[in-house]
C-alpha atoms as a printed R data frame, in Angstrom:
    type eleno elety resid chain resno       x       y       z
1   ATOM     1    CA   GLN     A     1 101.652 118.022  74.079
2   ATOM     2    CA   VAL     A     2  98.533 118.222  76.194
3   ATOM     3    CA   GLN     A     3  98.498 116.401  79.490
4   ATOM     4    CA   LEU     A     4  95.563 115.529  81.730
5   ATOM     5    CA   VAL     A     5  96.316 114.474  85.285
6   ATOM     6    CA   GLU     A     6  93.697 113.010  87.604
7   ATOM     7    CA   SER     A     7  93.863 112.989  91.362
8   ATOM     8    CA   GLY     A     8  91.662 112.239  94.334
9   ATOM     9    CA   GLY     A     9  91.087 108.541  93.976
10  ATOM    10    CA   GLY     A    10  91.459 106.151  96.831
11  ATOM    11    CA   LEU     A    11  89.819 103.637  99.088
12  ATOM    12    CA   VAL     A    12  86.549 104.490 100.769
13  ATOM    13    CA   GLN     A    13  83.793 102.594 102.516
14  ATOM    14    CA   ALA     A    14  80.347 102.283 101.015
15  ATOM    15    CA   GLY     A    15  78.347 105.404 101.677
16  ATOM    16    CA   GLY     A    16  81.416 107.585 101.719
17  ATOM    17    CA   SER     A    17  82.538 110.327  99.396
18  ATOM    18    CA   LEU     A    18  85.461 111.188  97.174
19  ATOM    19    CA   ARG     A    19  86.242 114.165  95.012
20  ATOM    20    CA   LEU     A    20  88.213 113.634  91.839
21  ATOM    21    CA   SER     A    21  89.958 116.371  89.960
22  ATOM    22    CA   CYS     A    22  91.559 116.523  86.549
23  ATOM    23    CA   ALA     A    23  93.755 119.354  85.371
24  ATOM    24    CA   ALA     A    24  94.639 119.857  81.741
25  ATOM    25    CA   SER     A    25  97.919 121.521  80.935
26  ATOM    26    CA   GLY     A    26  99.734 122.533  77.807
27  ATOM    27    CA   ARG     A    27  99.209 124.917  74.960
28  ATOM    28    CA   ILE     A    28  95.415 124.834  74.835
29  ATOM    29    CA   PHE     A    29  93.239 127.141  72.810
30  ATOM    30    CA   SER     A    30  90.018 125.971  74.390
31  ATOM    31    CA   ILE     A    31  88.324 122.936  75.865
32  ATOM    32    CA   ASN     A    32  84.857 121.915  74.842
33  ATOM    33    CA   ALA     A    33  83.295 119.020  76.707
34  ATOM    34    CA   MET     A    34  85.076 117.395  79.614
35  ATOM    35    CA   GLY     A    35  84.021 114.143  81.129
36  ATOM    36    CA   TRP     A    36  84.697 111.302  83.456
37  ATOM    37    CA   TYR     A    37  84.715 107.697  82.359
38  ATOM    38    CA   ARG     A    38  85.284 104.581  84.374
39  ATOM    39    CA   GLN     A    39  86.251 101.024  83.704
40  ATOM    40    CA   ALA     A    40  85.761  98.212  86.163
41  ATOM    41    CA   PRO     A    41  87.481  94.840  85.811
42  ATOM    42    CA   GLY     A    42  85.796  92.781  83.131
43  ATOM    43    CA   LYS     A    43  83.566  95.624  82.020
44  ATOM    44    CA   ARG     A    44  83.603  98.099  79.202
45  ATOM    45    CA   ARG     A    45  84.590 101.682  79.742
46  ATOM    46    CA   GLU     A    46  81.522 103.797  80.348
47  ATOM    47    CA   LEU     A    47  80.729 107.463  80.472
48  ATOM    48    CA   VAL     A    48  79.999 108.584  84.009
49  ATOM    49    CA   ALA     A    49  79.435 112.304  83.613
50  ATOM    50    CA   LEU     A    50  79.949 114.991  81.021
51  ATOM    51    CA   ILE     A    51  80.046 118.758  81.219
52  ATOM    52    CA   THR     A    52  80.157 121.213  78.354
53  ATOM    53    CA   SER     A    53  82.084 124.441  78.258
54  ATOM    54    CA   GLY     A    54  78.833 126.218  79.040
55  ATOM    55    CA   GLY     A    55  78.133 124.114  82.094
56  ATOM    56    CA   SER     A    56  75.489 121.722  80.806
57  ATOM    57    CA   THR     A    57  75.796 118.299  82.374
58  ATOM    58    CA   ASN     A    58  74.831 114.728  81.658
59  ATOM    59    CA   TYR     A    59  75.107 111.721  83.920
60  ATOM    60    CA   ALA     A    60  74.892 108.010  83.617
61  ATOM    61    CA   ASP     A    61  71.705 106.710  85.171
62  ATOM    62    CA   SER     A    62  73.722 104.689  87.641
63  ATOM    63    CA   VAL     A    63  75.262 107.784  89.222
64  ATOM    64    CA   LYS     A    64  72.599 110.420  88.760
65  ATOM    65    CA   GLY     A    65  71.698 111.984  92.067
66  ATOM    66    CA   ARG     A    66  74.929 110.829  93.695
67  ATOM    67    CA   PHE     A    67  77.686 112.334  91.553
68  ATOM    68    CA   THR     A    68  78.187 115.931  90.533
69  ATOM    69    CA   ILE     A    69  80.486 117.101  87.773
70  ATOM    70    CA   SER     A    70  81.788 120.643  87.661
71  ATOM    71    CA   ARG     A    71  84.584 122.578  86.023
72  ATOM    72    CA   ASP     A    72  86.728 125.621  86.456
73  ATOM    73    CA   ASN     A    73  87.412 126.918  82.982
74  ATOM    74    CA   ALA     A    74  90.052 129.359  84.165
75  ATOM    75    CA   LYS     A    75  92.040 126.443  85.574
76  ATOM    76    CA   ASN     A    76  91.208 123.941  82.818
77  ATOM    77    CA   THR     A    77  90.085 121.623  85.562
78  ATOM    78    CA   VAL     A    78  87.122 119.297  85.890
79  ATOM    79    CA   TYR     A    79  85.887 117.771  89.128
80  ATOM    80    CA   LEU     A    80  83.727 114.845  90.066
81  ATOM    81    CA   GLN     A    81  82.140 114.891  93.487
82  ATOM    82    CA   MET     A    82  81.099 111.353  94.328
83  ATOM    83    CA   ASN     A    83  78.725 110.848  97.224
84  ATOM    84    CA   SER     A    84  76.941 107.795  98.563
85  ATOM    85    CA   LEU     A    85  79.519 105.570  96.960
86  ATOM    86    CA   LYS     A    86  78.666 101.957  96.304
87  ATOM    87    CA   PRO     A    87  80.921  98.955  95.743
88  ATOM    88    CA   GLU     A    88  79.790  98.878  92.125
89  ATOM    89    CA   ASP     A    89  81.401 102.296  91.686
90  ATOM    90    CA   THR     A    90  84.787 100.631  92.048
91  ATOM    91    CA   ALA     A    91  86.740 101.286  88.876
92  ATOM    92    CA   VAL     A    92  89.568 103.195  87.333
93  ATOM    93    CA   TYR     A    93  88.256 106.648  86.576
94  ATOM    94    CA   TYR     A    94  89.560 108.444  83.523
95  ATOM    95    CA   CYS     A    95  89.354 112.090  82.675
96  ATOM    96    CA   ASN     A    96  88.597 113.037  79.098
97  ATOM    97    CA   ALA     A    97  88.667 116.413  77.428
98  ATOM    98    CA   HIS     A    98  87.953 117.521  73.915
99  ATOM    99    CA   ILE     A    99  90.712 120.030  73.381
100 ATOM   100    CA   ILE     A   100  90.961 122.592  70.623
101 ATOM   101    CA   SER     A   101  94.587 123.168  69.754
102 ATOM   102    CA   TYR     A   102  96.274 126.176  68.265
103 ATOM   103    CA   ILE     A   103  97.212 125.955  64.623
104 ATOM   104    CA   GLY     A   104 100.918 125.302  64.578
105 ATOM   105    CA   SER     A   105 100.960 123.934  68.105
106 ATOM   106    CA   GLY     A   106 102.259 120.586  66.927
107 ATOM   107    CA   TYR     A   107  99.398 118.527  68.296
108 ATOM   108    CA   PRO     A   108  95.895 117.916  66.965
109 ATOM   109    CA   THR     A   109  92.509 118.973  68.137
110 ATOM   110    CA   GLY     A   110  90.688 116.011  69.619
111 ATOM   111    CA   ASP     A   111  90.008 113.881  72.649
112 ATOM   112    CA   TYR     A   112  92.702 113.525  75.271
113 ATOM   113    CA   TRP     A   113  92.779 111.159  78.211
114 ATOM   114    CA   GLY     A   114  94.273 111.143  81.640
115 ATOM   115    CA   GLN     A   115  96.157 108.187  83.023
116 ATOM   116    CA   GLY     A   116  93.349 107.134  85.335
117 ATOM   117    CA   THR     A   117  92.877 107.107  89.075
118 ATOM   118    CA   GLN     A   118  91.701 104.113  91.068
119 ATOM   119    CA   VAL     A   119  88.532 104.361  93.116
120 ATOM   120    CA   THR     A   120  87.805 101.429  95.380
121 ATOM   121    CA   VAL     A   121  84.639 101.243  97.445
122 ATOM   122    CA   SER     A   122  84.526  98.570 100.101
123 ATOM   123    CA   SER     A   123  81.336  97.035 101.426
């Protein structure tokens, strides 16, 4: 099965920075879009940033100009550089990847999720 593991979360003061990473492992034919989502207490899960296999990016308006998403296709890894963090950025951040499986691999092509990493920004 495919596994996505996030790392880099933690506690930071407002104005600080964190860099999240997410590595996908397993028998993967290819990965199309990869993205970061977040969910704060009492709120719906929202898309934070998305990056295609070709490097095109999209950002939520709330993070544009502060966050940067990037990926290393050779490592099946996506990153999220978060600068100028605000308390409202506090959430569990989830990595998502649309993974194309091999025929006969035993798992389906589709969206896969990491377990989440907590980001807490204090004021």
